Backbone as ProteinMPNN parsed JSONL, in Angstrom:
{"seq_chain_A": "MFEDKDLKIKEAIKLMLLNCIKERKMHGYALMKKISEERGKKTSTGVIYPMLAELEEDGLIKSEKDKQNKKFYKLTIKGLRYLNRRKEKLKEITEHMNKIREFEKMGAGQLRDALRTAFIKFDILNEKQKKRISKILKNASKEIRYIVEFGE", "coords_chain_A": {"N_chain_A": [[1.485, -9.102, -0.451], [1.295, -10.67, 2.352], [-0.792, -10.096, 4.257], [-1.765, -9.788, 6.983], [0.776, -9.462, 8.84], [2.099, -11.773, 10.818], [0.054, -14.082, 11.215], [0.875, -14.594, 8.822], [3.186, -14.743, 7.267], [4.002, -17.122, 9.811], [2.386, -18.819, 8.302], [3.82, -19.26, 5.739], [5.752, -20.369, 6.776], [4.786, -22.91, 7.271], [4.414, -23.674, 5.834], [6.561, -23.895, 3.605], [8.294, -25.556, 5.875], [6.532, -28.322, 5.878], [7.447, -28.492, 2.531], [9.712, -28.617, 3.169], [10.251, -31.98, 3.94], [9.348, -33.018, 2.671], [10.254, -34.603, 0.737], [11.758, -35.719, 1.943], [12.863, -37.433, 5.192], [13.7, -35.151, 8.028], [15.942, -33.523, 10.957], [15.351, -31.042, 13.001], [17.198, -29.595, 13.176], [18.236, -29.174, 10.862], [15.741, -28.249, 9.983], [16.052, -26.268, 10.063], [17.808, -24.542, 9.361], [18.02, -24.655, 6.613], [14.633, -23.853, 5.914], [15.783, -21.089, 6.942], [17.657, -20.996, 5.082], [16.178, -20.522, 2.996], [14.109, -18.279, 3.184], [16.463, -16.101, 4.048], [16.863, -15.354, 6.046], [17.66, -15.784, 9.856], [16.046, -18.106, 11.107], [14.65, -18.878, 14.254], [14.992, -21.416, 16.524], [12.81, -21.597, 18.423], [10.485, -20.667, 16.563], [11.109, -22.751, 14.745], [11.167, -25.369, 16.627], [7.799, -25.446, 17.871], [5.956, -25.468, 16.075], [6.863, -27.557, 14.187], [6.04, -29.479, 17.014], [3.397, -27.79, 16.445], [2.453, -29.054, 13.848], [3.211, -32.17, 13.648], [1.364, -32.469, 16.245], [-1.368, -31.96, 14.319], [-0.992, -34.192, 13.131], [0.077, -34.042, 10.759], [2.735, -34.412, 9.712], [5.329, -36.852, 11.108], [7.645, -38.346, 13.556], [10.523, -39.65, 14.065], [12.936, -41.083, 15.772], [16.298, -42.593, 15.627], [18.909, -44.565, 15.507], [20.903, -42.905, 16.47], [19.277, -41.295, 18.814], [18.308, -39.502, 17.542], [15.769, -37.206, 16.629], [13.751, -37.519, 13.947], [11.182, -35.921, 10.348], [8.347, -37.002, 9.209], [6.468, -36.124, 6.245], [3.351, -37.148, 6.264], [0.501, -38.578, 5.387], [-1.315, -37.172, 5.47], [-0.503, -35.234, 5.434], [0.725, -35.059, 3.193], [-1.773, -34.234, 1.488], [-2.421, -31.73, 2.154], [0.198, -30.433, 2.391], [-0.708, -30.482, -0.902], [-2.639, -29.34, -1.391], [-2.542, -26.658, -1.412], [0.088, -25.983, -3.328], [-0.628, -23.892, -5.065], [0.065, -21.687, -2.966], [2.272, -22.086, -2.029], [4.046, -21.952, -4.064], [3.32, -19.29, -4.378], [4.801, -18.054, -1.818], [7.135, -19.107, -2.152], [8.575, -17.943, -4.728], [8.547, -15.062, -4.153], [10.579, -15.678, -1.709], [12.53, -16.251, -3.533], [12.612, -14.226, -5.17], [13.025, -12.137, -2.483], [16.045, -12.524, -1.786], [17.25, -12.87, -4.374], [17.007, -9.314, -3.783], [18.575, -9.562, -1.488], [20.961, -10.327, -2.412], [21.549, -8.192, -4.017], [22.368, -6.102, -2.689], [20.476, -5.01, -0.864], [20.546, -5.98, 1.891], [22.949, -5.36, 2.863], [22.528, -2.494, 2.679], [20.395, -2.438, 4.807], [21.759, -2.702, 7.171], [23.531, -0.557, 7.43], [21.433, 1.742, 7.389], [20.434, 0.919, 10.101], [22.84, 1.273, 11.386], [23.011, 3.91, 11.209], [21.345, 4.283, 12.08], [20.961, 3.913, 15.499], [23.315, 5.058, 16.033], [22.763, 7.38, 15.541], [22.089, 9.534, 17.202], [24.867, 10.594, 17.733], [26.103, 11.123, 15.879], [27.412, 14.132, 14.877], [26.511, 16.967, 12.964], [28.057, 17.485, 10.149], [28.374, 14.597, 9.219], [26.039, 14.453, 9.15], [24.805, 15.51, 7.266], [26.512, 14.616, 5.406], [25.21, 12.027, 4.96], [23.058, 12.31, 4.738], [22.931, 13.502, 1.942], [23.753, 11.239, 0.949], [21.1, 9.836, 1.192], [19.435, 10.43, -0.271], [20.512, 11.335, -2.576], [20.978, 8.565, -3.456], [18.304, 7.331, -3.348], [16.858, 9.005, -4.842], [18.133, 8.03, -7.875], [17.317, 5.705, -7.737], [14.679, 5.026, -7.586], [14.25, 6.386, -10.372], [15.97, 4.53, -11.412], [13.653, 1.943, -11.441], [10.984, 3.893, -12.4], [12.268, 5.237, -14.916], [13.222, 2.837, -15.708], [16.127, 3.477, -16.681]], "CA_chain_A": [[1.106, -10.531, 0.299], [1.113, -10.694, 3.97], [-1.589, -9.23, 5.165], [-1.467, -9.923, 7.986], [1.956, -10.34, 8.646], [3.06, -12.695, 11.183], [0.592, -14.984, 10.777], [0.989, -14.791, 7.448], [4.987, -15.986, 7.844], [4.07, -18.012, 10.521], [1.713, -19.441, 7.254], [4.318, -19.752, 5.083], [6.915, -21.267, 7.204], [4.936, -24.418, 8.113], [4.282, -24.553, 4.196], [8.371, -24.579, 3.819], [8.944, -26.778, 6.449], [5.903, -29.42, 5.174], [7.686, -29.315, 1.322], [11.017, -29.541, 2.361], [10.048, -33.089, 4.588], [8.196, -34.18, 1.621], [10.874, -35.576, -0.649], [13.136, -37.181, 2.129], [12.667, -36.673, 6.554], [15.407, -34.997, 7.869], [15.212, -33.568, 11.984], [14.782, -29.978, 13.01], [18.08, -28.433, 13.178], [18.43, -29.357, 9.427], [14.919, -28.187, 8.906], [15.723, -24.309, 10.727], [18.897, -24.037, 8.674], [16.772, -25.077, 5.163], [14.05, -22.401, 6.995], [16.557, -19.562, 6.939], [18.543, -20.403, 4.006], [15.109, -20.291, 1.766], [14.067, -17.524, 3.903], [17.641, -15.386, 4.329], [17.175, -15.151, 7.216], [17.546, -16.479, 10.726], [14.409, -18.745, 11.933], [15.035, -19.393, 15.321], [13.966, -22.87, 16.952], [12.061, -20.751, 19.112], [9.662, -21.203, 15.975], [10.626, -24.01, 13.878], [10.658, -26.62, 17.154], [6.539, -25.349, 18.044], [5.666, -25.254, 14.939], [7.24, -28.717, 13.742], [5.067, -30.514, 17.513], [2.572, -28.618, 15.689], [2.07, -29.867, 12.996], [2.532, -33.443, 14.255], [-0.246, -32.567, 16.365], [-2.199, -31.959, 13.412], [-0.757, -35.313, 11.988], [0.402, -33.53, 9.185], [3.77, -34.55, 9.619], [5.038, -37.954, 12.263], [8.274, -38.14, 14.242], [10.698, -41.285, 14.293], [13.793, -41.496, 16.508], [17.65, -43.479, 14.675], [19.717, -45.27, 16.449], [21.431, -42.386, 17.677], [17.83, -41.24, 18.996], [18.141, -38.215, 17.163], [14.277, -37.104, 15.724], [13.934, -37.235, 12.036], [10.629, -35.825, 10.754], [8.415, -37.087, 7.51], [5.453, -35.565, 6.041], [2.157, -38.086, 6.766], [-0.472, -38.705, 3.632], [-2.507, -35.935, 5.79], [0.458, -33.882, 5.349], [0.936, -34.287, 2.109], [-2.657, -34.2, 1.199], [-2.773, -30.632, 2.798], [0.063, -29.68, 0.925], [-0.81, -30.767, -2.175], [-4.149, -28.394, -1.702], [-2.171, -25.79, -1.014], [0.643, -25.839, -3.869], [-0.492, -21.989, -5.998], [-0.047, -20.564, -2.538], [3.109, -22.567, -1.9], [4.112, -21.462, -5.429], [3.351, -17.532, -4.643], [5.721, -18.314, -0.842], [8.817, -19.535, -3.302], [9.001, -16.664, -5.455], [8.62, -14.288, -2.952], [11.207, -15.919, -0.895], [13.569, -16.043, -4.553], [12.794, -12.271, -5.034], [14.118, -11.745, -1.274], [16.835, -13.346, -1.627], [18.06, -11.747, -5.371], [17.23, -7.936, -3.48], [19.863, -9.074, -0.762], [22.164, -10.059, -2.814], [22.307, -6.864, -5.037], [22.669, -5.152, -1.273], [18.983, -4.517, 0.178], [21.191, -5.923, 3.172], [23.539, -4.271, 3.181], [21.943, -0.549, 2.889], [19.355, -1.735, 5.586], [22.69, -2.616, 8.488], [24.029, 0.164, 7.581], [20.213, 2.53, 7.942], [19.551, 0.844, 10.989], [23.689, 1.095, 12.939], [23.209, 5.561, 11.481], [19.509, 5.737, 13.228], [21.082, 3.748, 15.848], [24.063, 6.14, 16.71], [22.203, 9.166, 15.637], [23.235, 10.669, 18.647], [26.355, 10.931, 18.779], [26.918, 11.729, 14.018], [27.836, 15.457, 14.128], [26.457, 17.315, 11.299], [28.444, 17.058, 9.211], [27.91, 13.322, 9.099], [24.408, 13.692, 8.82], [24.281, 16.349, 6.308], [26.948, 13.486, 4.884], [24.424, 10.763, 5.474], [21.016, 12.367, 4.854], [22.74, 13.761, 0.969], [23.624, 9.753, 0.066], [20.274, 8.284, 0.668], [18.775, 11.563, -0.827], [20.856, 11.303, -4.07], [20.326, 6.979, -3.857], [16.667, 6.93, -3.161], [16.535, 9.661, -6.143], [18.757, 7.106, -8.423], [16.261, 4.371, -7.634], [13.532, 5.024, -8.252], [14.892, 6.708, -12.005], [15.568, 3.242, -13.443], [12.322, 1.885, -11.241], [10.299, 4.343, -13.09], [12.255, 4.75, -16.426], [14.441, 2.054, -16.897], [17.006, 3.725, -17.569]], "C_chain_A": [[0.625, -10.93, 1.372], [0.565, -9.589, 4.347], [-1.324, -9.047, 6.423], [0.184, -10.781, 8.672], [2.498, -11.169, 9.596], [2.485, -14.518, 11.341], [0.313, -15.685, 9.13], [2.743, -15.335, 7.062], [4.653, -16.754, 8.916], [2.897, -19.569, 8.971], [2.901, -20.647, 6.289], [5.936, -19.979, 5.598], [6.632, -22.728, 7.869], [4.626, -24.999, 6.194], [6.036, -25.499, 3.553], [8.115, -25.801, 4.379], [8.32, -28.623, 5.591], [7.489, -30.003, 3.523], [9.228, -29.426, 1.276], [11.47, -31.224, 2.925], [9.752, -33.592, 3.81], [8.247, -35.357, 0.511], [11.862, -36.683, 0.026], [12.944, -36.095, 4.146], [14.04, -36.528, 7.341], [14.735, -34.22, 9.708], [15.29, -32.244, 11.942], [16.103, -29.503, 12.682], [18.594, -27.689, 11.334], [17.612, -28.482, 8.672], [15.239, -26.524, 9.589], [16.975, -24.475, 9.323], [18.519, -24.025, 7.341], [15.838, -23.991, 5.181], [14.762, -20.851, 6.365], [17.479, -19.473, 5.978], [17.451, -20.182, 2.794], [14.484, -19.357, 2.077], [14.748, -16.596, 3.193], [17.135, -15.124, 5.225], [16.422, -16.105, 8.059], [15.979, -16.992, 10.954], [15.13, -19.238, 13.044], [14.212, -20.395, 15.444], [13.512, -22.613, 17.81], [10.724, -20.972, 17.867], [9.417, -22.293, 15.264], [9.825, -24.764, 14.843], [9.333, -26.869, 17.464], [5.82, -25.707, 17.125], [5.749, -26.982, 14.384], [5.968, -30.067, 15.385], [3.364, -29.647, 17.067], [1.847, -29.454, 14.834], [1.506, -31.284, 13.228], [1.607, -33.508, 15.47], [-1.051, -31.924, 16.01], [-2.512, -32.911, 12.937], [-0.559, -35.186, 10.869], [2.492, -34.415, 9.038], [4.264, -36.173, 11.337], [6.924, -37.751, 12.964], [9.288, -39.497, 14.365], [12.051, -40.896, 14.936], [14.687, -42.261, 15.441], [18.482, -43.948, 16.268], [21.046, -44.537, 17.419], [20.483, -40.961, 17.918], [18.081, -39.784, 18.865], [16.512, -38.066, 16.28], [14.212, -36.801, 14.347], [12.152, -36.538, 11.716], [10.35, -35.862, 9.441], [6.746, -36.477, 7.817], [4.262, -37.223, 6.355], [1.43, -38.157, 4.717], [-1.219, -36.876, 3.98], [-2.125, -34.934, 4.811], [0.674, -33.419, 4.184], [-0.386, -33.451, 0.94], [-2.573, -32.452, 1.216], [-1.611, -29.19, 2.418], [-0.169, -29.355, -0.499], [-2.346, -29.327, -2.741], [-4.046, -27.509, -1.906], [-0.898, -25.129, -2.257], [0.213, -24.34, -4.521], [0.527, -21.044, -4.219], [1.63, -20.641, -1.721], [4.542, -22.338, -3.363], [4.612, -19.824, -5.515], [4.233, -17.339, -3.843], [6.822, -18.305, -1.779], [9.062, -18.747, -3.807], [9.046, -16.11, -5.118], [10.084, -14.233, -2.411], [12.692, -15.875, -2.457], [13.819, -14.0, -4.546], [13.349, -11.28, -3.735], [15.755, -11.62, -1.094], [17.651, -12.619, -2.204], [18.258, -10.263, -4.398], [18.241, -8.353, -2.047], [20.669, -9.45, -1.083], [22.569, -9.156, -4.01], [22.489, -5.133, -3.669], [21.624, -4.54, -0.851], [19.915, -5.31, 2.252], [21.77, -5.811, 3.923], [23.432, -2.726, 3.596], [20.874, -1.394, 4.439], [20.493, -2.313, 6.897], [22.605, -2.11, 8.867], [22.333, 1.588, 7.86], [20.659, 2.036, 9.317], [20.999, 0.877, 12.074], [23.233, 3.083, 12.42], [22.062, 5.082, 12.585], [20.353, 4.821, 14.983], [21.968, 4.308, 16.839], [23.665, 7.351, 15.942], [22.774, 10.037, 16.218], [23.745, 11.434, 18.582], [27.399, 10.827, 17.01], [26.869, 13.588, 14.639], [27.214, 15.931, 12.896], [26.803, 17.412, 10.18], [28.226, 15.65, 8.442], [26.678, 13.147, 8.592], [24.116, 13.874, 7.752], [25.352, 15.113, 5.527], [25.501, 12.281, 3.782], [23.086, 11.336, 4.08], [21.25, 12.671, 2.596], [23.349, 11.91, -0.748], [22.149, 9.114, -0.018], [19.502, 9.243, -0.284], [18.734, 10.972, -2.923], [19.98, 9.461, -4.496], [19.078, 6.655, -4.098], [15.831, 7.391, -4.219], [16.604, 8.553, -7.774], [17.918, 6.333, -8.674], [14.865, 3.838, -7.833], [13.739, 5.704, -10.076], [14.358, 5.389, -12.105], [14.246, 1.918, -12.5], [11.932, 2.178, -12.514], [10.923, 4.192, -14.928], [13.175, 4.42, -17.422], [15.573, 1.908, -17.057], [19.049, 2.901, -16.135]], "O_chain_A": [[-0.445, -11.537, 1.414], [1.044, -8.5, 4.666], [-0.644, -8.117, 6.855], [0.539, -11.944, 8.865], [3.652, -11.452, 9.275], [3.135, -15.556, 11.464], [-0.169, -16.691, 8.608], [3.085, -16.416, 6.583], [5.644, -17.485, 8.919], [2.891, -20.8, 8.959], [2.962, -21.867, 6.141], [6.978, -19.801, 4.967], [7.364, -23.463, 8.532], [4.629, -26.084, 5.612], [6.447, -26.628, 3.286], [7.813, -26.841, 3.794], [8.952, -29.55, 5.086], [8.142, -31.039, 3.395], [9.948, -29.865, 0.379], [12.535, -31.755, 2.609], [9.759, -34.819, 3.904], [7.551, -36.176, -0.088], [12.435, -37.68, -0.413], [12.912, -34.887, 4.379], [15.028, -37.26, 7.384], [13.527, -34.237, 9.941], [15.325, -31.866, 10.771], [16.078, -28.847, 11.64], [18.982, -26.625, 10.852], [17.864, -27.98, 7.577], [14.35, -25.687, 9.429], [16.466, -24.482, 8.202], [18.875, -22.952, 6.854], [16.15, -23.055, 4.445], [14.347, -19.945, 5.642], [18.119, -18.444, 5.758], [17.831, -19.706, 1.725], [13.818, -19.119, 1.069], [14.327, -16.127, 2.136], [16.76, -13.973, 5.005], [15.448, -16.819, 7.821], [14.972, -16.284, 10.952], [16.126, -19.945, 12.894], [13.123, -20.538, 14.888], [13.647, -23.569, 18.573], [9.786, -21.571, 18.393], [8.336, -22.833, 15.029], [8.629, -25.022, 14.706], [9.03, -28.062, 17.502], [4.858, -26.405, 17.446], [4.691, -27.584, 14.203], [5.343, -31.071, 15.046], [2.313, -30.277, 17.184], [0.947, -30.272, 15.022], [0.351, -31.705, 13.164], [1.076, -34.591, 15.715], [-1.684, -31.219, 16.796], [-3.6, -33.116, 12.398], [-0.882, -35.97, 9.976], [3.058, -34.806, 8.017], [3.549, -36.317, 12.329], [7.368, -36.654, 12.625], [8.714, -40.486, 14.822], [12.38, -39.919, 14.263], [14.118, -42.621, 14.411], [18.511, -43.691, 17.472], [21.756, -44.953, 18.335], [20.751, -39.86, 17.436], [18.08, -38.984, 19.801], [16.235, -38.844, 15.367], [14.672, -35.797, 13.803], [11.531, -36.53, 12.779], [11.043, -35.375, 8.547], [6.079, -36.373, 8.846], [4.792, -38.292, 6.66], [1.774, -37.911, 3.561], [-1.485, -35.914, 3.26], [-2.678, -34.23, 3.966], [0.809, -32.251, 3.821], [-0.228, -32.601, 0.064], [-2.688, -31.925, 0.109], [-1.818, -27.988, 2.248], [0.081, -28.316, -1.11], [-2.743, -28.781, -3.771], [-4.944, -26.928, -2.516], [-0.797, -23.902, -2.262], [1.123, -23.539, -4.309], [1.344, -20.128, -4.302], [2.136, -19.731, -1.064], [5.735, -22.636, -3.312], [5.514, -19.252, -6.128], [5.023, -16.514, -4.301], [7.337, -17.225, -2.071], [10.193, -18.41, -3.457], [10.155, -15.729, -5.489], [10.783, -13.223, -2.502], [13.788, -15.407, -2.15], [14.596, -13.115, -4.189], [13.872, -10.168, -3.809], [16.432, -10.827, -0.44], [18.502, -11.91, -1.665], [19.42, -9.925, -4.169], [18.703, -7.358, -1.489], [21.635, -9.221, -0.355], [23.544, -9.275, -4.752], [22.628, -3.913, -3.757], [21.799, -3.405, -0.407], [19.664, -4.967, 3.407], [21.662, -5.948, 5.142], [23.994, -2.042, 4.452], [20.668, -0.499, 5.259], [19.812, -2.356, 7.922], [22.108, -2.017, 9.99], [22.552, 2.353, 8.799], [21.41, 2.862, 9.838], [20.821, 0.646, 13.27], [23.122, 3.736, 13.457], [21.989, 5.505, 13.739], [20.063, 5.628, 15.867], [21.78, 4.252, 18.054], [24.461, 8.283, 15.824], [23.586, 10.933, 15.988], [23.618, 12.593, 18.975], [28.597, 10.615, 16.826], [25.709, 14.0, 14.66], [27.388, 15.32, 11.842], [26.042, 17.437, 9.213], [27.948, 15.595, 7.243], [26.221, 12.233, 7.906], [23.456, 13.105, 7.053], [24.583, 14.494, 4.79], [25.172, 12.013, 2.626], [22.57, 10.88, 3.06], [20.349, 12.323, 1.833], [23.359, 11.649, -1.951], [21.826, 8.244, -0.826], [18.877, 8.662, -1.172], [17.962, 10.609, -3.81], [19.056, 9.153, -5.248], [18.731, 5.817, -4.931], [14.77, 6.915, -4.624], [15.668, 8.322, -8.539], [17.63, 6.14, -9.855], [14.267, 2.794, -8.096], [13.068, 5.101, -10.914], [13.269, 4.966, -12.493], [14.045, 0.915, -13.184], [12.143, 1.492, -13.514], [10.452, 3.514, -15.841], [13.647, 4.76, -18.507], [16.187, 0.898, -17.402], [20.188, 2.948, -16.599]]}, "name": "protein", "num_of_chains": 1, "seq": "MFEDKDLKIKEAIKLMLLNCIKERKMHGYALMKKISEERGKKTSTGVIYPMLAELEEDGLIKSEKDKQNKKFYKLTIKGLRYLNRRKEKLKEITEHMNKIREFEKMGAGQLRDALRTAFIKFDILNEKQKKRISKILKNASKEIRYIVEFGE"}
């Protein structure tokens, strides 16, 4: 789905932002939380706020401040047209994000974190620990492949 990963992720987040504010105006922090929730991973202010500024500069969204001087964003007609022209892409992105969330619920995130920890601490593991981890990884990968390929 994502050939040029960074560009595709940026486009995905852009469409997700526009879709979030399609129904109602939202402030930046709420958008950041919503996008993080939809992506299944934290999306930083360093990504969201520059993108909101870019969307506003392009005329796809408009910001306004409330009584507490809090900035809210809403979709413009141009933004709605842009979003409508990309309905299929948004559907594809949404399906991909749903798949990621489901996979994370199955334990993929925990496994990824465990693998990262094992890699970081690899130099301090003794041979017995390395052999045990190796056995676990080989068995898990074999079982996963079997389930995926043979449906059992």
